[in-house]
C-alpha positions as CSV (number, residue, x, y, z in Angstrom):
1,M,77.8,93.8,119.7
2,S,79.9,96.8,118.0
3,L,80.2,98.4,121.1
4,F,83.5,95.8,121.5
5,R,85.5,97.0,118.8
6,N,86.6,99.6,122.2
7,S,89.7,97.8,123.5
8,L,89.3,98.8,127.0
9,L,85.8,97.4,127.0
10,Q,87.4,94.7,126.3
11,L,89.9,94.5,129.0
12,L,86.6,95.3,130.9
13,V,84.9,92.1,130.3
14,L,88.0,90.2,130.2
15,L,88.2,91.1,133.5
16,V,85.0,90.4,134.8
17,A,85.7,86.6,132.8
18,A,88.9,86.1,135.0
19,L,86.9,87.0,138.0
20,L,83.8,85.0,137.6
21,L,85.8,82.2,136.8
22,R,88.5,82.6,139.6
23,G,86.7,83.9,142.2
24,Y,85.9,80.6,143.9
25,T,90.1,80.1,144.4
26,F,90.2,83.7,146.6
27,G,91.2,83.2,150.1
28,D,92.1,79.3,149.6
29,P,95.4,78.8,151.5
30,N,96.2,75.6,150.1
31,L,95.3,75.6,146.2
32,F,98.3,74.7,144.7
33,I,101.5,73.7,146.8
34,D,103.7,75.7,144.2
35,E,102.3,78.8,144.5
36,A,101.5,77.7,148.1
37,F,105.3,77.7,148.8
38,Y,106.0,80.8,146.6
39,F,103.3,83.3,148.8
40,T,105.3,81.5,151.9
41,A,108.7,82.6,151.0
42,G,107.1,85.9,149.6
43,N,106.3,86.3,153.2
44,A,109.6,85.2,154.4
45,M,111.5,87.4,152.9
46,H,109.8,90.6,154.8
47,H,111.2,89.3,157.7
48,G,114.6,89.3,156.3
49,A,114.7,85.6,154.4
50,L,116.9,85.7,151.5
51,P,116.0,83.4,148.6
52,Y,118.8,80.3,148.0
53,V,120.0,81.7,151.2
54,D,117.5,81.1,153.8
55,V,114.7,79.9,152.0
56,W,116.0,77.7,148.7
57,D,114.6,76.6,145.5
58,R,115.9,76.4,141.9
59,K,113.6,79.1,140.6
60,P,115.0,82.5,139.2
61,F,114.9,85.5,141.6
62,G,112.1,87.5,139.9
63,L,109.3,85.0,141.1
64,F,111.0,85.8,144.4
65,A,110.7,89.8,144.1
66,L,107.1,89.1,142.2
67,Y,105.9,87.1,145.7
68,Y,107.8,89.8,148.0
69,L,105.9,92.7,146.4
70,I,102.3,90.6,146.1
71,A,103.3,89.9,150.1
72,G,103.9,93.6,151.1
73,I,100.2,94.5,150.7
74,S,99.1,91.7,152.9
75,S,99.8,88.1,154.2
76,A,96.6,86.7,153.0
77,P,96.7,84.3,150.0
78,V,93.7,86.0,148.5
79,T,96.1,88.7,147.6
80,Y,98.4,86.8,145.4
81,Q,95.3,85.1,143.6
82,L,94.0,88.7,143.0
83,A,97.2,89.8,141.6
84,A,97.1,86.3,139.5
85,A,94.2,87.3,138.0
86,L,94.7,90.8,137.1
87,F,98.2,89.1,135.7
88,A,95.3,86.9,133.6
89,T,93.6,89.7,132.7
90,L,96.2,91.5,131.0
91,T,97.6,89.1,129.3
92,A,94.5,87.7,128.0
93,W,93.9,91.7,126.7
94,L,97.0,91.8,125.4
95,I,96.5,88.5,123.5
96,G,94.2,90.2,121.7
97,R,95.7,93.4,120.8
98,I,98.2,90.9,119.2
99,A,95.4,89.4,117.2
100,A,93.8,92.3,115.7
101,L,96.5,93.3,114.4
102,W,95.9,90.7,111.6
103,S,92.1,89.9,112.5
104,D,89.2,91.6,113.9
105,W,87.4,92.5,117.6
106,Q,85.7,90.0,117.0
107,G,88.8,87.5,117.0
108,A,90.7,89.6,119.2
109,L,87.9,88.7,122.6
110,G,87.8,85.4,121.2
111,A,91.0,84.8,121.6
112,G,91.1,86.4,125.0
113,L,88.3,84.4,126.5
114,A,90.1,81.3,125.2
115,Y,93.4,81.9,127.3
116,L,91.1,82.8,130.5
117,F,89.2,79.6,129.9
118,L,92.2,77.6,129.0
119,L,94.7,78.6,131.7
120,S,92.4,76.8,134.4
121,A,91.9,73.8,132.2
122,F,95.8,73.4,132.4
123,Q,96.3,74.7,136.1
124,G,96.8,78.0,135.8
125,F,93.9,78.6,138.2
126,G,96.3,80.5,140.7
127,G,99.6,82.0,141.0
128,Q,101.7,79.1,138.4
129,T,104.9,81.3,137.1
130,P,103.6,81.4,133.7
131,V,100.5,83.4,135.0
132,F,102.8,85.6,135.6
133,Y,105.3,85.6,133.1
134,N,103.3,85.0,130.2
135,L,102.3,88.9,130.9
136,F,105.9,90.1,129.6
137,I,106.3,87.8,127.0
138,A,103.0,88.8,125.5
139,L,103.9,92.5,126.2
140,A,107.3,92.1,124.3
141,A,105.7,90.0,121.5
142,L,102.9,93.1,120.8
143,L,105.5,96.1,121.0
144,V,108.0,93.6,118.2
145,A,105.3,92.9,116.1
146,R,104.2,96.6,116.1
147,S,107.2,97.5,115.6
148,A,107.8,95.7,112.1
149,P,107.4,98.2,109.5
150,A,109.9,100.8,111.2
151,L,112.1,98.0,111.9
152,R,112.1,97.2,108.2
153,A,112.7,100.9,106.8
154,G,115.8,100.9,109.5
155,T,114.2,102.5,112.4
156,I,114.4,101.5,115.9
157,P,111.5,102.6,118.0
158,I,112.0,102.9,121.3
159,A,109.3,100.1,121.6
160,V,112.0,97.7,120.9
161,P,114.7,98.2,123.6
162,L,111.1,98.1,125.7
163,A,110.3,94.5,124.2
164,M,113.9,93.0,125.1
165,L,113.5,94.6,128.6
166,S,110.2,92.8,129.2
167,A,111.3,89.4,127.3
168,G,114.5,89.5,130.2
169,L,112.3,90.3,132.7
170,A,110.3,86.8,132.3
171,I,113.3,85.7,131.9
172,T,114.1,86.2,135.8
173,I,110.6,84.5,136.7
174,K,111.0,81.2,134.3
175,T,113.9,80.7,133.0
176,T,112.6,78.4,130.0
177,A,111.4,82.0,128.8
178,L,114.6,82.3,127.5
179,F,113.5,80.9,124.2
180,E,110.9,83.0,123.0
181,A,112.8,86.4,124.2
182,A,115.6,84.8,122.2
183,F,112.8,84.4,119.2
184,L,111.1,87.9,119.7
185,G,115.3,89.1,119.8
186,L,116.1,87.4,116.8
187,Y,113.0,88.3,114.7
188,A,113.3,91.9,115.4
189,L,116.9,91.8,114.4
190,A,116.0,90.1,111.2
191,L,113.9,92.7,110.2
192,L,116.4,95.5,109.9
193,P,118.5,96.3,107.3
194,A,121.8,94.2,107.3
195,P,124.4,97.2,107.8
196,Q,122.5,97.0,111.1
197,R,122.0,93.7,112.4
198,L,125.4,93.8,114.0
199,R,125.1,96.9,115.6
200,F,121.8,96.2,117.7
201,G,121.8,92.8,118.0
202,P,124.5,92.9,120.9
203,R,122.4,96.1,122.3
204,W,119.4,93.9,122.4
205,A,120.9,91.1,124.0
206,L,122.4,92.7,126.5
207,I,119.2,94.9,127.8
208,G,117.4,91.3,127.7
209,A,120.1,90.0,129.5
210,L,120.7,93.3,132.4
211,P,117.6,91.7,135.0
212,T,119.5,88.6,135.6
213,L,123.0,90.0,135.1
214,A,121.7,92.4,137.8
215,I,121.0,90.1,140.1
216,A,123.5,87.6,139.5
217,A,126.2,91.1,140.4
218,S,124.4,91.7,143.5
219,Y,124.5,87.9,145.2
220,A,128.3,88.0,144.1
221,A,128.0,91.7,146.0
222,A,126.9,89.9,148.8
223,G,129.0,87.0,149.1
224,H,126.3,84.8,148.1
225,W,127.6,83.6,144.1
226,S,127.9,80.0,145.2
227,E,124.2,79.3,146.7
228,F,122.8,81.5,143.4
229,W,124.8,79.7,141.2
230,Q,124.3,76.0,142.3
231,A,120.0,76.6,142.3
232,M,119.9,78.3,138.9
233,T,122.8,76.2,137.0
234,G,123.8,73.0,139.0
235,A,120.5,72.6,140.8
236,N,119.1,71.8,137.1
237,L,121.4,69.8,136.0
238,S,121.8,67.1,138.7
239,A,118.5,66.6,139.2
240,D,117.4,63.7,137.3
241,R,114.0,64.1,137.4
242,W,112.8,62.5,133.9
243,E,110.8,59.2,133.8
244,P,110.4,58.9,129.8
245,Y,107.1,56.3,130.7
246,S,105.4,58.7,132.7
247,A,106.7,61.9,130.5
248,Q,104.9,59.9,127.6
249,I,101.6,59.4,129.3
250,R,101.5,63.1,130.3
251,L,102.4,64.2,127.4
252,R,99.6,62.5,125.5
253,L,97.2,63.4,128.1
254,M,98.7,67.1,127.1
255,L,98.2,66.9,123.3
256,A,94.6,65.7,123.9
257,S,93.8,68.2,126.3
258,L,95.6,71.1,123.9
259,A,93.5,69.8,120.8
260,P,90.9,72.0,120.8
261,L,92.8,75.1,120.7
262,L,95.3,73.3,118.3
263,A,92.9,72.8,115.7
264,V,91.3,76.7,115.9
265,A,95.4,77.9,115.8
266,A,95.8,75.7,113.0
267,F,93.1,77.0,110.8
268,G,93.9,80.5,112.3
269,W,97.6,80.3,111.2
270,L,96.3,78.9,107.7
271,D,94.4,82.4,107.7
272,L,97.1,84.8,108.3
273,K,99.7,86.3,105.2
274,D,103.1,86.5,105.0
275,D,104.7,88.7,108.3
276,A,101.9,87.5,110.3
277,R,102.2,83.6,109.5
278,R,105.6,83.7,110.2
279,F,105.9,85.2,113.6
280,T,103.0,83.2,114.7
281,G,104.5,80.4,113.1
282,W,108.3,80.8,114.9
283,W,106.8,82.0,118.2
284,I,104.5,78.9,118.4
285,F,108.1,76.9,117.7
286,A,109.9,78.5,120.2
287,A,107.1,78.6,123.3
288,L,107.5,74.4,121.7
289,I,111.0,74.4,121.9
290,G,110.8,76.0,125.7
291,L,108.6,72.6,126.6
292,A,110.9,70.1,125.3
293,A,113.7,71.5,127.2
294,F,112.3,70.1,130.3
295,P,110.4,67.5,129.2
296,Y,109.0,66.4,132.0
297,F,105.2,67.6,130.3
298,H,103.8,68.1,133.8
299,R,100.1,69.9,132.7
300,H,101.2,73.6,133.9
301,Y,103.9,73.8,131.8
302,A,102.0,73.9,128.6
303,L,100.4,77.4,129.9
304,P,103.1,79.5,127.7
305,L,102.2,77.8,124.8
306,L,99.0,78.7,125.2
307,V,99.5,82.8,124.7
308,P,100.5,82.2,121.1
309,L,98.4,79.2,120.3
310,C,95.5,81.9,121.0
311,V,96.9,84.8,119.4
312,A,97.4,82.8,116.4
313,G,93.6,80.8,116.8
314,G,92.3,84.6,116.4
315,A,92.1,85.1,112.8
316,F,89.8,81.8,112.6
317,L,87.9,83.4,115.8
318,S,87.1,86.4,113.6
319,R,84.8,84.4,110.8
320,K,81.5,85.9,111.1
321,W,79.5,82.6,112.3
322,I,81.9,79.8,113.0
323,G,84.4,81.7,114.8
324,P,82.2,82.5,117.9
325,A,80.8,79.2,118.1
326,A,84.7,78.1,117.7
327,T,85.3,80.6,120.7
328,A,82.3,79.1,122.8
329,A,83.4,75.7,121.7
330,V,87.1,75.9,123.2
331,C,85.7,77.6,126.2
332,L,83.1,74.9,127.0
333,L,85.4,72.1,126.3
334,A,87.9,73.6,128.6
335,Y,85.2,74.3,131.7
336,R,84.2,70.8,131.4
337,E,87.7,69.3,131.1
338,A,88.5,71.8,134.6
339,P,85.2,73.1,136.0
340,P,86.0,76.2,138.0
341,I,83.5,77.0,140.3
342,D,83.8,75.2,143.4
343,Y,83.3,77.5,146.2
344,A,83.1,74.7,149.2
345,H,86.5,73.3,148.1
346,T,88.0,76.6,149.3
347,E,86.2,77.0,152.5
348,R,87.0,72.7,153.0
349,S,91.0,73.9,152.3
350,K,90.4,77.0,154.5
351,A,88.5,75.1,157.3
352,A,91.2,72.1,157.3
353,M,94.4,74.9,157.2
354,A,92.7,76.6,160.5
355,T,92.7,73.4,162.1
356,L,96.2,72.5,161.5
357,A,97.7,76.1,162.3
358,A,95.2,76.2,165.8
359,A,97.2,72.5,166.7
360,I,100.4,73.8,165.7
361,K,99.9,76.8,167.9
362,Q,98.4,75.1,170.8
363,H,101.1,71.9,170.7
364,G,104.3,74.0,169.8
365,G,104.7,76.5,172.2
366,E,107.9,78.5,171.1
367,R,109.8,76.1,169.6
368,A,110.4,75.3,165.6
369,L,108.0,74.1,163.5
370,L,109.6,71.2,160.5
371,V,106.7,70.8,157.7
372,Y,108.4,67.6,156.5
373,E,105.3,66.9,154.6
374,G,102.5,68.7,154.3
375,P,100.9,72.7,153.0
376,P,104.2,75.0,153.1
377,F,101.6,78.2,153.8
378,L,101.3,76.6,157.7
379,Y,104.5,78.6,158.0
380,T,103.0,82.0,157.5
381,L,99.7,80.9,159.4
382,T,102.0,79.7,162.4
383,D,104.1,82.6,162.3
384,K,107.0,80.4,162.3
385,P,110.1,80.8,160.9
386,F,111.6,78.3,158.4
387,P,113.8,75.5,159.9
388,S,116.0,75.1,157.0
389,P,116.6,76.7,153.6
390,L,114.9,74.1,152.3
391,A,111.3,74.6,153.2
392,F,109.5,73.4,150.4
393,P,108.4,69.9,151.2
394,A,109.6,68.2,148.4
395,H,113.5,69.0,149.0
396,L,113.4,67.0,152.3
397,Y,111.5,64.1,151.5
398,H,111.8,63.6,147.5
399,A,114.5,61.5,146.3
400,I,115.2,63.2,143.3
401,E,116.1,66.2,145.0
402,R,118.4,64.8,147.2
403,D,121.6,67.2,147.3
404,V,120.7,69.2,145.0
405,S,120.7,72.5,146.8
406,H,124.0,73.9,148.2
407,L,123.2,71.5,151.5
408,N,123.4,67.7,152.1
409,T,120.1,66.9,152.3
410,L,120.3,64.5,154.8
411,A,122.5,66.5,157.1
412,E,120.0,69.8,157.0
413,V,117.4,67.6,158.2
414,Q,119.6,65.8,161.0
415,R,120.7,69.5,162.1
416,V,117.0,70.2,162.7
417,L,116.1,67.4,164.3
418,T,119.3,67.8,166.7
419,A,117.5,71.4,167.8
420,R,114.3,69.6,168.9
421,P,111.5,70.8,167.0
422,G,108.2,71.5,168.8
423,V,106.1,70.4,166.1
424,V,106.3,68.3,162.7
425,V,103.8,68.1,160.5
426,M,104.0,64.9,157.5
427,T,101.4,63.1,155.7
428,S,100.0,59.7,156.3
429,E,101.4,58.4,152.9
430,P,104.3,59.8,151.1
431,R,103.4,62.4,149.2
432,D,105.0,61.6,146.0
433,G,107.6,58.9,145.2
434,P,110.2,57.9,145.0
435,I,110.7,58.9,149.0
436,N,114.2,60.2,150.6
437,A,113.9,57.2,152.6
438,E,117.2,58.5,154.6
439,T,115.5,61.7,155.9
440,Y,112.3,59.8,156.3
441,A,113.5,57.1,158.6
442,A,114.7,60.3,160.8
443,V,111.8,62.3,160.6
444,A,109.6,59.2,161.8
445,A,112.0,57.9,164.3
446,Y,112.0,61.7,165.8
447,V,108.3,61.7,165.7
448,T,107.8,58.2,167.1
449,T,109.9,58.4,170.3
450,S,109.5,62.2,170.6
451,C,106.1,63.3,170.2
452,Q,102.2,62.8,170.3
453,L,99.9,63.0,167.6
454,V,97.7,65.3,167.9
455,A,95.9,66.2,164.7
456,K,95.0,64.3,161.4
457,T,92.8,66.9,159.3
458,E,92.4,65.8,155.0
459,A,94.1,69.2,153.7
460,P,92.7,69.4,150.4
461,E,94.6,70.9,147.3
462,R,92.8,71.6,143.8
463,L,94.3,68.7,142.4
464,R,94.7,66.5,145.6
465,A,94.3,65.6,149.0
466,D,96.6,64.8,151.9
467,Q,96.0,62.8,155.2
468,V,97.7,65.4,157.2
469,L,99.8,64.6,160.8
470,V,100.7,67.3,163.2
471,W,102.8,65.5,165.7
472,G,103.6,68.0,168.2
473,D,104.4,68.7,172.3
474,C,107.6,67.0,171.4
475,R,110.3,66.3,174.2
């Protein structure tokens, strides 16, 4: 067992674990609607689409850029799924490197394995945004934690500005990473002798803000500041998506699923001393603020919290006998809650998407495709451009997304329908409520008066399945 003291060997173990846990997802074109859309957008960017202008969403530009880079390798979904597996592996390894600062190889490996198993339990089995930006936060945390002795002595190692830059990159993937980034900057600043804080604080803040400032300046220079500003600020302020009753239920379910890790993290945190306890405690607090900032409590919103909790738990997982047992228990409970091995599901998804794509190609000709409800990756599979910047279906059919972009939702749908798309994709039942009654009525009227129902197929996602209707041969 002493072989596992080698950090590179631990990395290999974590890579094998990630591939075993996530391998069943490889090639699934409809794994989860969010990431399917991000990858579709990434592919569209290779054909000239500009985020917020030609394809709209409220996610930061860094996420689009990341998927653009991945799509540059291949338009096949396995590309982003392999990339996500690599990011998950490296994040798990960095979790272990941080935990090893205050525990041993056993705690480090246990913390990393727990993270990989818990990802699936919290809907991180594919390319959800935290699967990617957790890596940048974990790297920043490791760099700051290792720099603590030098900072106390008044020395600024290069690792600290690099940590600020890494945290800044995380913010360009998901805005809520701001809270953890701020914690890391303030923690590093607090370690410095008082006379140096005023000198270096603004510098580090600027380094962390540089990626976002560069993106904003680029949009302003290109004449698209209003679209960028609306996506980054107005859309998040105008969309009232909080439903207290359902959010409370989701929070309870989230806490129940987190309970084993919370217990391990609590015991581990009590084992830590002084700086280690302060660092992990404040980090967990910052991650909790990020969770509470948008209190919808969807299951995957807990993914950022897994990183500091696993780090804190490393000390407990390093205990001679109980540590391996606790690691096994956390992993087993996560596995039972969301069994990640289902290759048959992936094959059903591939077959369903192939059927839908074939029907679209056969019955749409050269005319436009409108995916009003359904899998957004159909645009990529059929080589069809977006008929509207509102290419994420929920922006068209969901009432809470009405007019949150720089476009009037109903007017945009009417514009697309006036252009007479050759194929329209819908679901037999509304995917989510409340439905946008105006756009639904307009699309339903178009397909029932101008189109023929040419295909009806159940399209499974990892968490649900929808009956998808293809209305084609539209006049």
